[in-house]
C-alpha positions as CSV (number, residue, x, y, z in Angstrom):
1,L,-32.1,30.8,-79.0
2,T,-30.1,33.4,-79.7
3,F,-26.2,34.0,-79.4
4,V,-26.7,36.3,-76.3
5,E,-28.9,33.5,-74.7
6,A,-26.5,30.6,-75.7
7,L,-23.4,32.7,-74.3
8,G,-24.9,34.5,-71.4
9,R,-23.4,37.8,-72.3
10,P,-23.8,40.5,-75.1
11,V,-21.5,40.2,-78.2
12,P,-20.8,42.6,-81.0
13,A,-23.1,42.5,-83.7
14,V,-21.5,41.7,-87.3
15,H,-23.9,42.4,-90.2
16,L,-21.9,42.4,-93.6
17,E,-23.6,41.4,-96.9
18,Y,-20.0,39.9,-98.3
19,T,-19.8,37.6,-95.3
20,S,-23.5,36.4,-95.2
21,I,-23.4,32.6,-94.8
22,R,-26.2,30.8,-95.8
23,P,-25.3,27.1,-96.0
24,R,-27.5,24.8,-97.9
25,R,-29.2,22.4,-96.2
26,S,-27.0,19.6,-97.9
27,V,-24.2,21.3,-96.4
28,E,-26.0,21.5,-92.9
29,R,-26.6,17.8,-93.0
30,N,-23.0,16.8,-94.1
31,L,-21.2,19.2,-91.6
32,H,-23.2,18.1,-88.5
33,P,-25.9,15.8,-87.4
34,C,-27.6,18.5,-85.8
35,P,-27.5,21.9,-88.1
36,I,-27.7,24.3,-85.3
37,A,-25.0,23.0,-82.9
38,P,-21.9,24.2,-84.8
39,S,-23.4,27.1,-85.2
40,I,-24.1,27.5,-81.2
41,E,-20.7,26.0,-80.5
42,L,-18.7,28.6,-82.8
43,G,-20.8,31.5,-80.7
44,R,-19.1,30.2,-77.8
45,V,-15.4,30.3,-79.3
46,V,-13.4,33.3,-77.9
47,T,-10.0,32.8,-78.5
48,D,-7.9,31.6,-81.8
49,V,-7.2,28.6,-79.8
50,G,-10.7,27.7,-79.5
51,L,-11.4,28.3,-83.3
52,E,-8.4,26.5,-84.3
53,E,-9.8,23.2,-82.0
54,M,-12.9,23.8,-83.7
55,R,-11.7,23.7,-87.3
56,R,-9.4,20.7,-86.5
57,E,-12.5,18.8,-84.7
58,L,-14.8,19.5,-87.9
59,R,-12.0,18.5,-90.2
60,D,-11.4,15.3,-88.4
61,G,-14.9,14.5,-88.2
62,Y,-16.0,15.6,-91.8
63,G,-13.1,16.2,-93.9
64,P,-11.9,19.5,-95.7
65,L,-14.3,22.5,-94.7
66,P,-16.4,24.1,-97.6
67,A,-15.3,27.8,-98.2
68,R,-18.6,28.8,-96.5
69,V,-18.0,27.0,-93.2
70,E,-14.5,28.7,-93.2
71,R,-15.9,32.2,-94.0
72,L,-18.2,31.6,-91.3
73,M,-15.4,30.9,-88.9
74,G,-13.7,34.1,-89.9
75,V,-16.7,35.8,-88.9
76,S,-16.6,34.3,-85.5
77,Q,-13.1,35.4,-85.4
78,V,-14.3,39.1,-86.4
79,R,-16.8,38.8,-83.8
80,Y,-14.6,37.9,-80.6
81,R,-11.8,40.3,-82.1
82,A,-14.6,43.0,-81.8
83,E,-15.6,42.1,-78.5
84,D,-11.8,42.4,-77.4
85,A,-11.5,45.6,-79.2
86,G,-14.6,47.0,-77.3
87,L,-16.8,47.6,-80.6
88,T,-20.5,47.6,-80.3
89,S,-21.3,46.7,-84.2
90,V,-19.5,46.1,-87.1
91,G,-21.6,46.3,-90.2
92,L,-22.4,47.9,-93.5
93,E,-24.8,50.8,-93.5
94,E,-25.6,52.8,-96.9
95,G,-22.9,51.0,-98.7
96,Q,-19.9,52.2,-96.0
97,L,-18.5,49.7,-93.3
98,V,-19.3,51.2,-90.1
99,L,-17.6,50.1,-86.9
100,R,-19.1,51.4,-83.5
101,F,-17.1,51.7,-80.9
102,G,-17.7,51.5,-76.9
103,P,-17.3,54.4,-74.4
104,D,-13.6,53.5,-74.1
105,W,-12.8,54.7,-77.4
106,S,-12.1,58.1,-78.3
107,R,-11.8,59.7,-81.7
108,A,-8.0,60.2,-81.2
109,D,-7.5,56.5,-80.0
110,T,-9.0,55.4,-83.1
111,M,-6.9,57.7,-85.3
112,R,-3.9,56.5,-83.5
113,A,-4.8,52.9,-83.6
114,L,-5.5,53.0,-87.5
115,A,-2.6,55.1,-88.6
116,P,-0.3,53.3,-90.9
117,R,2.7,51.8,-89.4
118,A,4.9,51.1,-92.5
119,V,4.8,51.8,-96.2
120,D,3.3,48.3,-96.9
121,D,0.4,48.9,-94.5
122,P,-2.9,48.0,-95.8
123,L,-4.5,51.0,-94.4
124,R,-2.2,53.6,-96.0
125,A,-4.4,53.0,-99.1
126,L,-7.0,54.2,-97.0
127,A,-5.7,57.5,-96.2
128,G,-8.2,60.2,-96.3
129,N,-11.1,57.8,-96.6
130,L,-11.5,56.8,-93.3
131,H,-14.1,58.9,-91.7
132,Y,-14.1,59.3,-87.9
133,A,-16.8,60.3,-85.5
134,S,-17.0,60.2,-81.9
135,N,-18.5,56.9,-81.6
136,H,-17.9,55.3,-85.0
137,L,-15.7,55.0,-88.1
138,R,-17.0,54.7,-91.6
139,V,-15.3,53.5,-94.8
140,R,-16.3,52.8,-98.1
141,P,-15.2,49.2,-98.9
142,P,-13.8,47.8,-101.9
143,S,-16.2,46.6,-104.5
144,D,-14.6,43.2,-104.3
145,G,-16.4,41.0,-101.6
146,D,-13.1,39.2,-100.7
147,A,-11.1,42.5,-100.5
148,A,-13.7,44.2,-98.5
149,W,-13.4,41.2,-96.1
150,R,-9.8,41.2,-95.8
151,L,-10.1,45.0,-95.0
152,T,-13.0,44.4,-92.3
153,R,-10.9,41.6,-90.6
154,H,-7.7,44.2,-90.8
155,L,-9.4,47.0,-89.2
156,V,-10.9,44.8,-86.2
157,E,-7.7,43.1,-85.6
158,R,-5.6,46.6,-85.6
159,L,-8.3,47.8,-83.0
160,A,-8.1,44.6,-80.8
161,E,-4.4,45.1,-80.7
162,A,-4.7,48.7,-79.7
163,S,-7.1,47.6,-77.1
164,A,-5.2,44.8,-75.7
165,E,-2.1,47.3,-75.8
166,A,-4.1,49.9,-73.8
167,R,-5.1,47.3,-71.5
168,R,-1.6,46.1,-70.9
169,S,-0.3,49.6,-70.4
170,A,-3.2,50.3,-67.8
171,G,-2.3,47.0,-65.9
172,A,-6.0,45.9,-66.1
173,P,-7.0,42.5,-65.9
174,G,-7.2,40.3,-68.8
175,G,-4.8,42.5,-70.8
176,A,-2.1,39.9,-70.7
177,D,-2.3,37.5,-73.8
């Protein structure tokens, strides 16, 4: 059963080696009586509220969550944020982080969405290192896995915010939070 089959709709692919989650069998057994169930349920989460409810439910049933489970929840959040942003995939290709866009994004829209907003904006440090194309964005992530993960989340979040703002401006259904 794939996520698409479980959800009944396509979802953006998120393939990042610094987010790989390979829980050991013992973690899976201790987390849930059926190891696949949390993954399927997590695949159905599409909002921060839903993710927090799942986090609370797991903590209530099993205690503090291992770092790998928290990372898996972060991957789930990136997945639904990427979907909100209209991204078709987020992944590493030849050592570069690549975000692929759906048809609603233009190169100019992407550049506007990712323009630094303030002096302390984390994207300011990437000036000149974001490589825009008509349907994707490439950036070399930091070598530190945690920093690369933060960058990925920040880029996807910024694009999701811009997409939501565009929907609100256009008066499209689903644009209100």
